[in-house]
N, C-alpha and C positions, 0 to 999 in steps of 0.2 A: 063343428070346426075341428075337433080332435081327429076325426077320421081323415079329413082333408090334409092335415099336417102330417099325421103318422104314415099314411099310405099314398096320398095324392102327390105330395112334393117329391118323395123318393121315386115314384113311378115316372113322373115328369122328367126328373134328372136322369134316370136310367135310360129312358127312351131317347133323350137328347144326346147323351154320351154315345149310345149305340149308333144313332143316325149320323152324328157329326164326327166322331172319332173312330169308332170300330169299323163301320162299313167303308168309308172312304180310304182308310189306311190298310184295309184288308187284314186287320188284326185277328188273331185266333182263326186263321184261314183253315186250319185242320177241321174246324167244326162247321165250315160253310158247306154243309151237306143238306140238300133239300129234305124237308120233313117227309115228303112222300117218296123219298129215295129214287126219284125219277120214274116211278110207276105211272102208268097212264090208264085212263078209261077212254077207250076208243083211240083217237089220235091226239087228245089233249092231256096234259099233266093233271094230276089230282088237285094240287094246290098251286103249283108253279115253283120255279127254281129260286125265287126270292124269299120264300118261307122256309127258313133254315133252322137247323139245330142251334147254330151260333146265335141267331136272333133270340130264340127262347132262352137259352142259357145265359147270354150276356145281360139281357134285361132282368132276368130272374136274379142273377148273381149281384148285379149292381143295385137292384131294389133291396136285396138282402143286406148289402153294405150300407146303403143310405137310410133305410128304415129305422134302425136302432138310434141313429143320431137324431133323426127327427122326433122319435118317440121320447127322447130326453126332454124335449120341450113340452110334451103333452102328458106323459104318464110316468116315465122312468125307464131305465135300461133293462135289458134282458135278452137272453137267447131266443125267447119267444118271438121277438120282433125280427130277428134274423130269419127265422123259419117262416113266419107269416109274410115278411117282405119278399122272400124268395117265391113263396106260393102265389102271392098276388101278382108278382112280375111275370111268372110263368103263365098263369091263367090269362093275364092281359094279352100276352103274345099269342097264345093258343086261341084266344077269342076271335082272331082274324080268320082262322081256317075255314069255318063254314061259309063265310062270305067269299073267300077265294075259291073254294070248291064250287059254289054256285056260279060264279063268274066264268070259271073255266068250262063248266058244262054248257053255258049258253054262248060260248065263243068270244068272250071278252078277254083280250090279251092281258098279260101281267102288267100291273100298274095302270090298267085302263079302267074306264068307268062305263063305257058305252055312250050312246048319244040319245038325245031326246028325253022322253019321260024315263026311260030305263037308266040313262046316265044320271038324271036327277035323283032317282031312287038310290043308285049305288053311291052317289056322292054323300047322301045322308047316312047310309049304312056304313060306309068307310070311316065316318067320324064317330059312330056310335058303338059298333060291334065290340071292340076291345074294352071300352069303358063300361059297357053294360055287363059284360061277363065279369070284369073285376069288381064291379059294384055288388053283383050277386055273391061272389066269393067273400067279399068283406062282410056282407050280411051274415053268411053262415059262420064266419070266423069270429066276428066281434058282437053281432046282434046289436048294432048301434040304433039310436033313434032314427026314425024315417027322415027327419029333417037333415041329419048328417049324411045319410045315404043320398038324398036328393042333391045336397050341396056338392058331394063328391062327384056324382054323376054329371051334373051341369058344369062344374068346374073342369071335370075331365074332358068333356066334349069341347069346351072352349080352349083348353090347353092343347088338346090333340089338333084342333084347327090351327091354333097359333104356331105350333111346331111345324105343321105342314106348310104354312105360308112362309115361315122362316127358311125351311129346307128348299122350297121352290125358289125363293128370292136369291138365296146364296148358291144355288146350283147343285145342292146335294141330292135333289130329287126333281124329276120332271114328270109332267102329266100331259 
């Protein structure tokens, strides 16, 4: 439960603030630079224009802000949690890049999933990729019991799905 409180809640809050406040209000627009810098492989972008430096930095920074507060409930304060919160937030956002790269290579447009079996596959990957990479990062940072990692991973997938449903319902995101 400790890992979920210390890292899961801040990551959830950071992602929600990014999606609901930062993106729609175009805050920190200076950093709305595609991670792939517009480079292409063939005729398609490497990751897509929606994978930005602003996304990585905002979620990482917000995680760094929220993590120490949540850590107070579990273990205690410390600069350690600012640094690890930033790292987990950054890794979470960067965890989407391999999936985006693969989708661009096979011709699936940004924010798309494809259709049929391929669409079903990417629906699953879209909900797991970031959470899986964050779970691995937490393992290497904290070495928590497997039960805590599984709880973080499962809760993360559910939270990711819930945020997507919320964003779609209120018009922040369309698929």
